[in-house]
PDB file of N, CA, C and O in Angstrom:
ATOM      1  N   MET A   1      19.775 -35.324  65.339  1.00  0.00           N
ATOM      2  CA  MET A   1      18.716 -36.010  64.643  1.00  0.00           C
ATOM      3  C   MET A   1      19.224 -36.448  63.272  1.00  0.00           C
ATOM      4  O   MET A   1      19.973 -35.722  62.618  1.00  0.00           O
ATOM      5  N   VAL A   2      18.809 -37.639  62.845  1.00  0.00           N
ATOM      6  CA  VAL A   2      19.179 -38.188  61.547  1.00  0.00           C
ATOM      7  C   VAL A   2      17.903 -38.378  60.740  1.00  0.00           C
ATOM      8  O   VAL A   2      16.905 -38.889  61.249  1.00  0.00           O
ATOM      9  N   LYS A   3      17.944 -37.967  59.487  1.00  0.00           N
ATOM     10  CA  LYS A   3      16.813 -38.188  58.586  1.00  0.00           C
ATOM     11  C   LYS A   3      17.066 -39.480  57.830  1.00  0.00           C
ATOM     12  O   LYS A   3      18.151 -39.696  57.290  1.00  0.00           O
ATOM     13  N   ILE A   4      16.049 -40.340  57.795  1.00  0.00           N
ATOM     14  CA  ILE A   4      16.153 -41.622  57.103  1.00  0.00           C
ATOM     15  C   ILE A   4      15.117 -41.648  55.991  1.00  0.00           C
ATOM     16  O   ILE A   4      13.932 -41.420  56.231  1.00  0.00           O
ATOM     17  N   LEU A   5      15.567 -41.925  54.776  1.00  0.00           N
ATOM     18  CA  LEU A   5      14.685 -42.038  53.620  1.00  0.00           C
ATOM     19  C   LEU A   5      14.626 -43.499  53.200  1.00  0.00           C
ATOM     20  O   LEU A   5      15.649 -44.182  53.169  1.00  0.00           O
ATOM     21  N   PHE A   6      13.441 -43.973  52.882  1.00  0.00           N
ATOM     22  CA  PHE A   6      13.249 -45.356  52.461  1.00  0.00           C
ATOM     23  C   PHE A   6      12.815 -45.387  51.000  1.00  0.00           C
ATOM     24  O   PHE A   6      11.986 -44.581  50.578  1.00  0.00           O
ATOM     25  N   PHE A   7      13.378 -46.319  50.228  1.00  0.00           N
ATOM     26  CA  PHE A   7      13.046 -46.461  48.815  1.00  0.00           C
ATOM     27  C   PHE A   7      12.857 -47.934  48.474  1.00  0.00           C
ATOM     28  O   PHE A   7      13.191 -48.813  49.268  1.00  0.00           O
ATOM     29  N   GLY A   8      12.319 -48.191  47.287  1.00  0.00           N
ATOM     30  CA  GLY A   8      12.100 -49.563  46.836  1.00  0.00           C
ATOM     31  C   GLY A   8      10.977 -50.209  47.632  1.00  0.00           C
ATOM     32  O   GLY A   8      10.022 -49.541  48.027  1.00  0.00           O
ATOM     33  N   ASP A   9      11.093 -51.496  47.862  1.00  0.00           N
ATOM     34  CA  ASP A   9      10.078 -52.245  48.604  1.00  0.00           C
ATOM     35  C   ASP A   9       9.986 -51.826  50.068  1.00  0.00           C
ATOM     36  O   ASP A   9       9.011 -52.151  50.745  1.00  0.00           O
ATOM     37  N   LEU A  10      10.984 -51.114  50.557  1.00  0.00           N
ATOM     38  CA  LEU A  10      10.960 -50.690  51.962  1.00  0.00           C
ATOM     39  C   LEU A  10       9.761 -49.798  52.255  1.00  0.00           C
ATOM     40  O   LEU A  10       9.167 -49.889  53.329  1.00  0.00           O
ATOM     41  N   VAL A  11       9.401 -48.934  51.303  1.00  0.00           N
ATOM     42  CA  VAL A  11       8.300 -47.993  51.529  1.00  0.00           C
ATOM     43  C   VAL A  11       7.011 -48.749  51.840  1.00  0.00           C
ATOM     44  O   VAL A  11       6.349 -48.470  52.840  1.00  0.00           O
ATOM     45  N   GLU A  12       6.663 -49.692  50.996  1.00  0.00           N
ATOM     46  CA  GLU A  12       5.417 -50.441  51.193  1.00  0.00           C
ATOM     47  C   GLU A  12       5.514 -51.392  52.380  1.00  0.00           C
ATOM     48  O   GLU A  12       4.589 -51.480  53.188  1.00  0.00           O
ATOM     49  N   THR A  13       6.614 -52.091  52.480  1.00  0.00           N
ATOM     50  CA  THR A  13       6.763 -53.096  53.532  1.00  0.00           C
ATOM     51  C   THR A  13       6.813 -52.478  54.926  1.00  0.00           C
ATOM     52  O   THR A  13       6.214 -53.003  55.864  1.00  0.00           O
ATOM     53  N   LEU A  14       7.525 -51.367  55.058  1.00  0.00           N
ATOM     54  CA  LEU A  14       7.676 -50.736  56.370  1.00  0.00           C
ATOM     55  C   LEU A  14       6.607 -49.689  56.646  1.00  0.00           C
ATOM     56  O   LEU A  14       6.445 -49.244  57.782  1.00  0.00           O
ATOM     57  N   GLY A  15       5.874 -49.293  55.598  1.00  0.00           N
ATOM     58  CA  GLY A  15       4.765 -48.365  55.780  1.00  0.00           C
ATOM     59  C   GLY A  15       5.152 -46.911  55.915  1.00  0.00           C
ATOM     60  O   GLY A  15       4.374 -46.115  56.440  1.00  0.00           O
ATOM     61  N   MET A  16       6.337 -46.545  55.454  1.00  0.00           N
ATOM     62  CA  MET A  16       6.746 -45.141  55.517  1.00  0.00           C
ATOM     63  C   MET A  16       7.826 -44.858  54.486  1.00  0.00           C
ATOM     64  O   MET A  16       8.582 -45.748  54.096  1.00  0.00           O
ATOM     65  N   ALA A  17       7.886 -43.605  54.051  1.00  0.00           N
ATOM     66  CA  ALA A  17       8.898 -43.190  53.078  1.00  0.00           C
ATOM     67  C   ALA A  17      10.056 -42.467  53.746  1.00  0.00           C
ATOM     68  O   ALA A  17      11.140 -42.362  53.172  1.00  0.00           O
ATOM     69  N   SER A  18       9.830 -41.966  54.964  1.00  0.00           N
ATOM     70  CA  SER A  18      10.909 -41.271  55.667  1.00  0.00           C
ATOM     71  C   SER A  18      10.633 -41.276  57.163  1.00  0.00           C
ATOM     72  O   SER A  18       9.521 -41.545  57.617  1.00  0.00           O
ATOM     73  N   ASP A  19      11.681 -40.969  57.905  1.00  0.00           N
ATOM     74  CA  ASP A  19      11.586 -40.904  59.359  1.00  0.00           C
ATOM     75  C   ASP A  19      12.728 -40.032  59.853  1.00  0.00           C
ATOM     76  O   ASP A  19      13.728 -39.857  59.156  1.00  0.00           O
ATOM     77  N   GLU A  20      12.585 -39.499  61.025  1.00  0.00           N
ATOM     78  CA  GLU A  20      13.668 -38.768  61.682  1.00  0.00           C
ATOM     79  C   GLU A  20      13.792 -39.307  63.092  1.00  0.00           C
ATOM     80  O   GLU A  20      12.800 -39.448  63.807  1.00  0.00           O
ATOM     81  N   ILE A  21      15.023 -39.608  63.484  1.00  0.00           N
ATOM     82  CA  ILE A  21      15.231 -40.104  64.842  1.00  0.00           C
ATOM     83  C   ILE A  21      16.429 -39.400  65.474  1.00  0.00           C
ATOM     84  O   ILE A  21      17.370 -38.989  64.796  1.00  0.00           O
ATOM     85  N   VAL A  22      16.357 -39.281  66.771  1.00  0.00           N
ATOM     86  CA  VAL A  22      17.500 -38.800  67.539  1.00  0.00           C
ATOM     87  C   VAL A  22      18.423 -39.997  67.724  1.00  0.00           C
ATOM     88  O   VAL A  22      17.998 -41.055  68.187  1.00  0.00           O
ATOM     89  N   LEU A  23      19.672 -39.824  67.362  1.00  0.00           N
ATOM     90  CA  LEU A  23      20.622 -40.930  67.483  1.00  0.00           C
ATOM     91  C   LEU A  23      20.904 -41.237  68.950  1.00  0.00           C
ATOM     92  O   LEU A  23      21.345 -40.357  69.689  1.00  0.00           O
ATOM     93  N   PRO A  24      20.657 -42.470  69.379  1.00  0.00           N
ATOM     94  CA  PRO A  24      21.087 -42.853  70.721  1.00  0.00           C
ATOM     95  C   PRO A  24      22.614 -42.771  70.799  1.00  0.00           C
ATOM     96  O   PRO A  24      23.284 -42.909  69.775  1.00  0.00           O
ATOM     97  N   PRO A  25      23.169 -42.553  71.973  1.00  0.00           N
ATOM     98  CA  PRO A  25      24.622 -42.400  72.105  1.00  0.00           C
ATOM     99  C   PRO A  25      25.432 -43.571  71.552  1.00  0.00           C
ATOM    100  O   PRO A  25      26.558 -43.380  71.092  1.00  0.00           O
ATOM    101  N   ASP A  26      24.867 -44.787  71.593  1.00  0.00           N
ATOM    102  CA  ASP A  26      25.622 -45.951  71.126  1.00  0.00           C
ATOM    103  C   ASP A  26      25.515 -46.180  69.617  1.00  0.00           C
ATOM    104  O   ASP A  26      26.118 -47.117  69.094  1.00  0.00           O
ATOM    105  N   VAL A  27      24.760 -45.341  68.913  1.00  0.00           N
ATOM    106  CA  VAL A  27      24.625 -45.484  67.458  1.00  0.00           C
ATOM    107  C   VAL A  27      25.613 -44.535  66.791  1.00  0.00           C
ATOM    108  O   VAL A  27      25.377 -43.332  66.681  1.00  0.00           O
ATOM    109  N   THR A  28      26.723 -45.111  66.352  1.00  0.00           N
ATOM    110  CA  THR A  28      27.790 -44.306  65.752  1.00  0.00           C
ATOM    111  C   THR A  28      28.054 -44.664  64.298  1.00  0.00           C
ATOM    112  O   THR A  28      28.876 -44.030  63.637  1.00  0.00           O
ATOM    113  N   ASP A  29      27.349 -45.694  63.794  1.00  0.00           N
ATOM    114  CA  ASP A  29      27.533 -46.071  62.390  1.00  0.00           C
ATOM    115  C   ASP A  29      26.225 -46.633  61.826  1.00  0.00           C
ATOM    116  O   ASP A  29      25.262 -46.852  62.560  1.00  0.00           O
ATOM    117  N   VAL A  30      26.208 -46.859  60.525  1.00  0.00           N
ATOM    118  CA  VAL A  30      25.003 -47.334  59.847  1.00  0.00           C
ATOM    119  C   VAL A  30      24.572 -48.699  60.374  1.00  0.00           C
ATOM    120  O   VAL A  30      23.380 -48.933  60.578  1.00  0.00           O
ATOM    121  N   GLU A  31      25.512 -49.589  60.594  1.00  0.00           N
ATOM    122  CA  GLU A  31      25.172 -50.932  61.074  1.00  0.00           C
ATOM    123  C   GLU A  31      24.388 -50.875  62.381  1.00  0.00           C
ATOM    124  O   GLU A  31      23.401 -51.590  62.553  1.00  0.00           O
ATOM    125  N   ARG A  32      24.824 -50.038  63.280  1.00  0.00           N
ATOM    126  CA  ARG A  32      24.135 -49.899  64.574  1.00  0.00           C
ATOM    127  C   ARG A  32      22.750 -49.278  64.382  1.00  0.00           C
ATOM    128  O   ARG A  32      21.798 -49.659  65.062  1.00  0.00           O
ATOM    129  N   LEU A  33      22.637 -48.319  63.454  1.00  0.00           N
ATOM    130  CA  LEU A  33      21.337 -47.721  63.149  1.00  0.00           C
ATOM    131  C   LEU A  33      20.373 -48.785  62.623  1.00  0.00           C
ATOM    132  O   LEU A  33      19.216 -48.834  63.041  1.00  0.00           O
ATOM    133  N   LEU A  34      20.842 -49.632  61.715  1.00  0.00           N
ATOM    134  CA  LEU A  34      19.997 -50.695  61.174  1.00  0.00           C
ATOM    135  C   LEU A  34      19.532 -51.637  62.281  1.00  0.00           C
ATOM    136  O   LEU A  34      18.386 -52.088  62.277  1.00  0.00           O
ATOM    137  N   PHE A  35      20.416 -51.931  63.222  1.00  0.00           N
ATOM    138  CA  PHE A  35      20.043 -52.789  64.346  1.00  0.00           C
ATOM    139  C   PHE A  35      18.938 -52.142  65.183  1.00  0.00           C
ATOM    140  O   PHE A  35      17.968 -52.802  65.553  1.00  0.00           O
ATOM    141  N   VAL A  36      19.088 -50.860  65.476  1.00  0.00           N
ATOM    142  CA  VAL A  36      18.075 -50.142  66.262  1.00  0.00           C
ATOM    143  C   VAL A  36      16.734 -50.144  65.526  1.00  0.00           C
ATOM    144  O   VAL A  36      15.692 -50.400  66.129  1.00  0.00           O
ATOM    145  N   LEU A  37      16.763 -49.857  64.228  1.00  0.00           N
ATOM    146  CA  LEU A  37      15.529 -49.849  63.441  1.00  0.00           C
ATOM    147  C   LEU A  37      14.907 -51.243  63.371  1.00  0.00           C
ATOM    148  O   LEU A  37      13.683 -51.373  63.350  1.00  0.00           O
ATOM    149  N   SER A  38      15.728 -52.270  63.334  1.00  0.00           N
ATOM    150  CA  SER A  38      15.219 -53.641  63.212  1.00  0.00           C
ATOM    151  C   SER A  38      14.394 -54.065  64.420  1.00  0.00           C
ATOM    152  O   SER A  38      13.612 -55.012  64.336  1.00  0.00           O
ATOM    153  N   ARG A  39      14.561 -53.380  65.529  1.00  0.00           N
ATOM    154  CA  ARG A  39      13.796 -53.711  66.733  1.00  0.00           C
ATOM    155  C   ARG A  39      12.346 -53.233  66.657  1.00  0.00           C
ATOM    156  O   ARG A  39      11.554 -53.494  67.563  1.00  0.00           O
ATOM    157  N   ARG A  40      12.002 -52.534  65.574  1.00  0.00           N
ATOM    158  CA  ARG A  40      10.628 -52.061  65.403  1.00  0.00           C
ATOM    159  C   ARG A  40       9.667 -53.186  65.020  1.00  0.00           C
ATOM    160  O   ARG A  40       8.451 -53.016  65.113  1.00  0.00           O
ATOM    161  N   GLY A  41      10.190 -54.317  64.596  1.00  0.00           N
ATOM    162  CA  GLY A  41       9.303 -55.428  64.237  1.00  0.00           C
ATOM    163  C   GLY A  41       9.980 -56.421  63.317  1.00  0.00           C
ATOM    164  O   GLY A  41      11.074 -56.180  62.806  1.00  0.00           O
ATOM    165  N   GLU A  42       9.312 -57.536  63.117  1.00  0.00           N
ATOM    166  CA  GLU A  42       9.883 -58.627  62.325  1.00  0.00           C
ATOM    167  C   GLU A  42      10.162 -58.222  60.880  1.00  0.00           C
ATOM    168  O   GLU A  42      11.196 -58.598  60.328  1.00  0.00           O
ATOM    169  N   MET A  43       9.258 -57.459  60.256  1.00  0.00           N
ATOM    170  CA  MET A  43       9.481 -57.040  58.868  1.00  0.00           C
ATOM    171  C   MET A  43      10.662 -56.076  58.778  1.00  0.00           C
ATOM    172  O   MET A  43      11.429 -56.121  57.817  1.00  0.00           O
ATOM    173  N   TRP A  44      10.807 -55.217  59.762  1.00  0.00           N
ATOM    174  CA  TRP A  44      11.959 -54.315  59.791  1.00  0.00           C
ATOM    175  C   TRP A  44      13.247 -55.131  59.840  1.00  0.00           C
ATOM    176  O   TRP A  44      14.202 -54.864  59.111  1.00  0.00           O
ATOM    177  N   LYS A  45      13.247 -56.122  60.708  1.00  0.00           N
ATOM    178  CA  LYS A  45      14.431 -56.976  60.857  1.00  0.00           C
ATOM    179  C   LYS A  45      14.744 -57.691  59.550  1.00  0.00           C
ATOM    180  O   LYS A  45      15.895 -57.727  59.115  1.00  0.00           O
ATOM    181  N   LYS A  46      13.721 -58.258  58.930  1.00  0.00           N
ATOM    182  CA  LYS A  46      13.908 -59.002  57.680  1.00  0.00           C
ATOM    183  C   LYS A  46      14.440 -58.105  56.564  1.00  0.00           C
ATOM    184  O   LYS A  46      15.321 -58.513  55.807  1.00  0.00           O
ATOM    185  N   MET A  47      13.912 -56.891  56.460  1.00  0.00           N
ATOM    186  CA  MET A  47      14.282 -56.004  55.357  1.00  0.00           C
ATOM    187  C   MET A  47      15.622 -55.297  55.573  1.00  0.00           C
ATOM    188  O   MET A  47      16.278 -54.922  54.601  1.00  0.00           O
ATOM    189  N   LEU A  48      16.038 -55.109  56.826  1.00  0.00           N
ATOM    190  CA  LEU A  48      17.233 -54.306  57.095  1.00  0.00           C
ATOM    191  C   LEU A  48      18.468 -55.108  57.489  1.00  0.00           C
ATOM    192  O   LEU A  48      19.589 -54.675  57.219  1.00  0.00           O
ATOM    193  N   LEU A  49      18.291 -56.252  58.114  1.00  0.00           N
ATOM    194  CA  LEU A  49      19.445 -57.033  58.562  1.00  0.00           C
ATOM    195  C   LEU A  49      19.656 -58.237  57.654  1.00  0.00           C
ATOM    196  O   LEU A  49      18.736 -59.028  57.449  1.00  0.00           O
ATOM    197  N   GLY A  50      20.826 -58.377  57.125  1.00  0.00           N
ATOM    198  CA  GLY A  50      21.138 -59.531  56.300  1.00  0.00           C
ATOM    199  C   GLY A  50      20.482 -59.528  54.935  1.00  0.00           C
ATOM    200  O   GLY A  50      20.435 -60.565  54.275  1.00  0.00           O
ATOM    201  N   ASN A  51      19.975 -58.387  54.496  1.00  0.00           N
ATOM    202  CA  ASN A  51      19.323 -58.281  53.191  1.00  0.00           C
ATOM    203  C   ASN A  51      20.379 -57.945  52.140  1.00  0.00           C
ATOM    204  O   ASN A  51      20.916 -56.837  52.146  1.00  0.00           O
ATOM    205  N   PRO A  52      20.688 -58.878  51.237  1.00  0.00           N
ATOM    206  CA  PRO A  52      21.710 -58.610  50.222  1.00  0.00           C
ATOM    207  C   PRO A  52      21.266 -57.577  49.192  1.00  0.00           C
ATOM    208  O   PRO A  52      22.072 -57.092  48.398  1.00  0.00           O
ATOM    209  N   LYS A  53      19.973 -57.245  49.211  1.00  0.00           N
ATOM    210  CA  LYS A  53      19.447 -56.276  48.247  1.00  0.00           C
ATOM    211  C   LYS A  53      19.237 -54.904  48.890  1.00  0.00           C
ATOM    212  O   LYS A  53      18.394 -54.131  48.435  1.00  0.00           O
ATOM    213  N   LEU A  54      19.987 -54.603  49.932  1.00  0.00           N
ATOM    214  CA  LEU A  54      19.896 -53.313  50.611  1.00  0.00           C
ATOM    215  C   LEU A  54      21.084 -52.447  50.211  1.00  0.00           C
ATOM    216  O   LEU A  54      22.240 -52.837  50.376  1.00  0.00           O
ATOM    217  N   ASN A  55      20.777 -51.266  49.683  1.00  0.00           N
ATOM    218  CA  ASN A  55      21.817 -50.289  49.355  1.00  0.00           C
ATOM    219  C   ASN A  55      21.666 -49.098  50.286  1.00  0.00           C
ATOM    220  O   ASN A  55      20.557 -48.742  50.686  1.00  0.00           O
ATOM    221  N   ILE A  56      22.790 -48.489  50.624  1.00  0.00           N
ATOM    222  CA  ILE A  56      22.826 -47.429  51.630  1.00  0.00           C
ATOM    223  C   ILE A  56      23.558 -46.219  51.082  1.00  0.00           C
ATOM    224  O   ILE A  56      24.592 -46.350  50.427  1.00  0.00           O
ATOM    225  N   THR A  57      23.010 -45.030  51.354  1.00  0.00           N
ATOM    226  CA  THR A  57      23.769 -43.809  51.127  1.00  0.00           C
ATOM    227  C   THR A  57      23.740 -42.991  52.413  1.00  0.00           C
ATOM    228  O   THR A  57      22.764 -43.016  53.163  1.00  0.00           O
ATOM    229  N   VAL A  58      24.816 -42.275  52.647  1.00  0.00           N
ATOM    230  CA  VAL A  58      24.886 -41.314  53.745  1.00  0.00           C
ATOM    231  C   VAL A  58      25.248 -39.983  53.109  1.00  0.00           C
ATOM    232  O   VAL A  58      26.293 -39.844  52.474  1.00  0.00           O
ATOM    233  N   ASN A  59      24.372 -39.013  53.288  1.00  0.00           N
ATOM    234  CA  ASN A  59      24.550 -37.693  52.678  1.00  0.00           C
ATOM    235  C   ASN A  59      24.784 -37.805  51.169  1.00  0.00           C
ATOM    236  O   ASN A  59      25.661 -37.155  50.600  1.00  0.00           O
ATOM    237  N   ARG A  60      23.966 -38.655  50.547  1.00  0.00           N
ATOM    238  CA  ARG A  60      23.924 -38.855  49.088  1.00  0.00           C
ATOM    239  C   ARG A  60      25.176 -39.487  48.493  1.00  0.00           C
ATOM    240  O   ARG A  60      25.419 -39.382  47.291  1.00  0.00           O
ATOM    241  N   GLN A  61      25.964 -40.137  49.328  1.00  0.00           N
ATOM    242  CA  GLN A  61      27.144 -40.872  48.866  1.00  0.00           C
ATOM    243  C   GLN A  61      26.957 -42.338  49.255  1.00  0.00           C
ATOM    244  O   GLN A  61      26.608 -42.643  50.396  1.00  0.00           O
ATOM    245  N   PHE A  62      27.194 -43.255  48.289  1.00  0.00           N
ATOM    246  CA  PHE A  62      27.073 -44.670  48.628  1.00  0.00           C
ATOM    247  C   PHE A  62      27.948 -44.978  49.836  1.00  0.00           C
ATOM    248  O   PHE A  62      29.059 -44.462  49.962  1.00  0.00           O
ATOM    249  N   ALA A  63      27.434 -45.823  50.716  1.00  0.00           N
ATOM    250  CA  ALA A  63      28.137 -46.098  51.971  1.00  0.00           C
ATOM    251  C   ALA A  63      28.020 -47.570  52.340  1.00  0.00           C
ATOM    252  O   ALA A  63      27.088 -48.261  51.929  1.00  0.00           O
ATOM    253  N   GLU A  64      28.974 -48.024  53.114  1.00  0.00           N
ATOM    254  CA  GLU A  64      28.960 -49.364  53.697  1.00  0.00           C
ATOM    255  C   GLU A  64      28.292 -49.286  55.072  1.00  0.00           C
ATOM    256  O   GLU A  64      28.066 -48.197  55.601  1.00  0.00           O
ATOM    257  N   LYS A  65      27.984 -50.436  55.633  1.00  0.00           N
ATOM    258  CA  LYS A  65      27.378 -50.460  56.960  1.00  0.00           C
ATOM    259  C   LYS A  65      28.301 -49.897  58.028  1.00  0.00           C
ATOM    260  O   LYS A  65      27.841 -49.470  59.087  1.00  0.00           O
ATOM    261  N   SER A  66      29.587 -49.896  57.758  1.00  0.00           N
ATOM    262  CA  SER A  66      30.555 -49.379  58.735  1.00  0.00           C
ATOM    263  C   SER A  66      30.693 -47.857  58.685  1.00  0.00           C
ATOM    264  O   SER A  66      31.454 -47.284  59.464  1.00  0.00           O
ATOM    265  N   ALA A  67      29.969 -47.198  57.783  1.00  0.00           N
ATOM    266  CA  ALA A  67      30.082 -45.740  57.644  1.00  0.00           C
ATOM    267  C   ALA A  67      29.648 -45.043  58.934  1.00  0.00           C
ATOM    268  O   ALA A  67      28.615 -45.385  59.508  1.00  0.00           O
ATOM    269  N   PRO A  68      30.430 -44.075  59.384  1.00  0.00           N
ATOM    270  CA  PRO A  68      30.073 -43.362  60.611  1.00  0.00           C
ATOM    271  C   PRO A  68      28.858 -42.461  60.403  1.00  0.00           C
ATOM    272  O   PRO A  68      28.597 -41.997  59.293  1.00  0.00           O
ATOM    273  N   LEU A  69      28.126 -42.223  61.476  1.00  0.00           N
ATOM    274  CA  LEU A  69      26.974 -41.326  61.451  1.00  0.00           C
ATOM    275  C   LEU A  69      27.161 -40.218  62.464  1.00  0.00           C
ATOM    276  O   LEU A  69      27.736 -40.404  63.537  1.00  0.00           O
ATOM    277  N   ARG A  70      26.650 -39.047  62.081  1.00  0.00           N
ATOM    278  CA  ARG A  70      26.675 -37.887  62.980  1.00  0.00           C
ATOM    279  C   ARG A  70      25.307 -37.217  62.957  1.00  0.00           C
ATOM    280  O   ARG A  70      24.522 -37.410  62.028  1.00  0.00           O
ATOM    281  N   ASP A  71      25.041 -36.453  63.959  1.00  0.00           N
ATOM    282  CA  ASP A  71      23.815 -35.681  64.022  1.00  0.00           C
ATOM    283  C   ASP A  71      23.699 -34.822  62.763  1.00  0.00           C
ATOM    284  O   ASP A  71      24.668 -34.174  62.365  1.00  0.00           O
ATOM    285  N   GLY A  72      22.529 -34.813  62.138  1.00  0.00           N
ATOM    286  CA  GLY A  72      22.299 -34.024  60.936  1.00  0.00           C
ATOM    287  C   GLY A  72      22.483 -34.787  59.638  1.00  0.00           C
ATOM    288  O   GLY A  72      22.174 -34.260  58.569  1.00  0.00           O
ATOM    289  N   ASP A  73      22.980 -36.018  59.705  1.00  0.00           N
ATOM    290  CA  ASP A  73      23.173 -36.816  58.492  1.00  0.00           C
ATOM    291  C   ASP A  73      21.834 -37.234  57.893  1.00  0.00           C
ATOM    292  O   ASP A  73      20.815 -37.311  58.579  1.00  0.00           O
ATOM    293  N   GLU A  74      21.875 -37.501  56.588  1.00  0.00           N
ATOM    294  CA  GLU A  74      20.728 -38.065  55.877  1.00  0.00           C
ATOM    295  C   GLU A  74      21.123 -39.457  55.392  1.00  0.00           C
ATOM    296  O   GLU A  74      22.108 -39.620  54.672  1.00  0.00           O
ATOM    297  N   VAL A  75      20.351 -40.447  55.791  1.00  0.00           N
ATOM    298  CA  VAL A  75      20.611 -41.831  55.409  1.00  0.00           C
ATOM    299  C   VAL A  75      19.485 -42.283  54.487  1.00  0.00           C
ATOM    300  O   VAL A  75      18.309 -42.170  54.836  1.00  0.00           O
ATOM    301  N   ALA A  76      19.841 -42.792  53.319  1.00  0.00           N
ATOM    302  CA  ALA A  76      18.844 -43.356  52.408  1.00  0.00           C
ATOM    303  C   ALA A  76      19.058 -44.860  52.338  1.00  0.00           C
ATOM    304  O   ALA A  76      20.181 -45.339  52.179  1.00  0.00           O
ATOM    305  N   LEU A  77      17.968 -45.585  52.460  1.00  0.00           N
ATOM    306  CA  LEU A  77      18.002 -47.041  52.397  1.00  0.00           C
ATOM    307  C   LEU A  77      17.139 -47.485  51.227  1.00  0.00           C
ATOM    308  O   LEU A  77      15.943 -47.197  51.178  1.00  0.00           O
ATOM    309  N   VAL A  78      17.755 -48.186  50.291  1.00  0.00           N
ATOM    310  CA  VAL A  78      17.051 -48.705  49.124  1.00  0.00           C
ATOM    311  C   VAL A  78      17.059 -50.216  49.247  1.00  0.00           C
ATOM    312  O   VAL A  78      18.115 -50.845  49.182  1.00  0.00           O
ATOM    313  N   GLY A  79      15.889 -50.794  49.423  1.00  0.00           N
ATOM    314  CA  GLY A  79      15.836 -52.231  49.637  1.00  0.00           C
ATOM    315  C   GLY A  79      14.716 -52.895  48.876  1.00  0.00           C
ATOM    316  O   GLY A  79      13.674 -52.296  48.609  1.00  0.00           O
ATOM    317  N   PHE A  80      14.952 -54.137  48.536  1.00  0.00           N
ATOM    318  CA  PHE A  80      13.968 -54.940  47.831  1.00  0.00           C
ATOM    319  C   PHE A  80      13.760 -56.234  48.594  1.00  0.00           C
ATOM    320  O   PHE A  80      14.674 -56.751  49.235  1.00  0.00           O
ATOM    321  N   ALA A  81      12.552 -56.741  48.512  1.00  0.00           N
ATOM    322  CA  ALA A  81      12.201 -57.953  49.244  1.00  0.00           C
ATOM    323  C   ALA A  81      13.087 -59.114  48.829  1.00  0.00           C
ATOM    324  O   ALA A  81      13.434 -59.268  47.658  1.00  0.00           O
ATOM    325  N   VAL A  82      13.439 -59.915  49.800  1.00  0.00           N
ATOM    326  CA  VAL A  82      14.240 -61.108  49.565  1.00  0.00           C
ATOM    327  C   VAL A  82      13.283 -62.291  49.493  1.00  0.00           C
ATOM    328  O   VAL A  82      12.451 -62.480  50.381  1.00  0.00           O
ATOM    329  N   ALA A  83      13.403 -63.074  48.448  1.00  0.00           N
ATOM    330  CA  ALA A  83      12.488 -64.217  48.272  1.00  0.00           C
ATOM    331  C   ALA A  83      12.748 -65.297  49.294  1.00  0.00           C
ATOM    332  O   ALA A  83      12.071 -66.325  49.291  1.00  0.00           O
TER     333      ALA A  83
END
């Protein structure tokens, strides 16, 4: 299971401050996680994919989308609306 924390405009736009999900077998990095989350709806897709104002941490360390994920990780997503 991975804990996901949302900050910035993500909280209001997505309607939640945190979530926990079981990683599907094909989700091995942050980019794949963002893709899976983006399937929750159009606003999720807009805020998580291609958003230049999205910052990511994995286990409290700044991370790129290519950062690997493992069971038990904490992912924080800080995002702001794109005009």
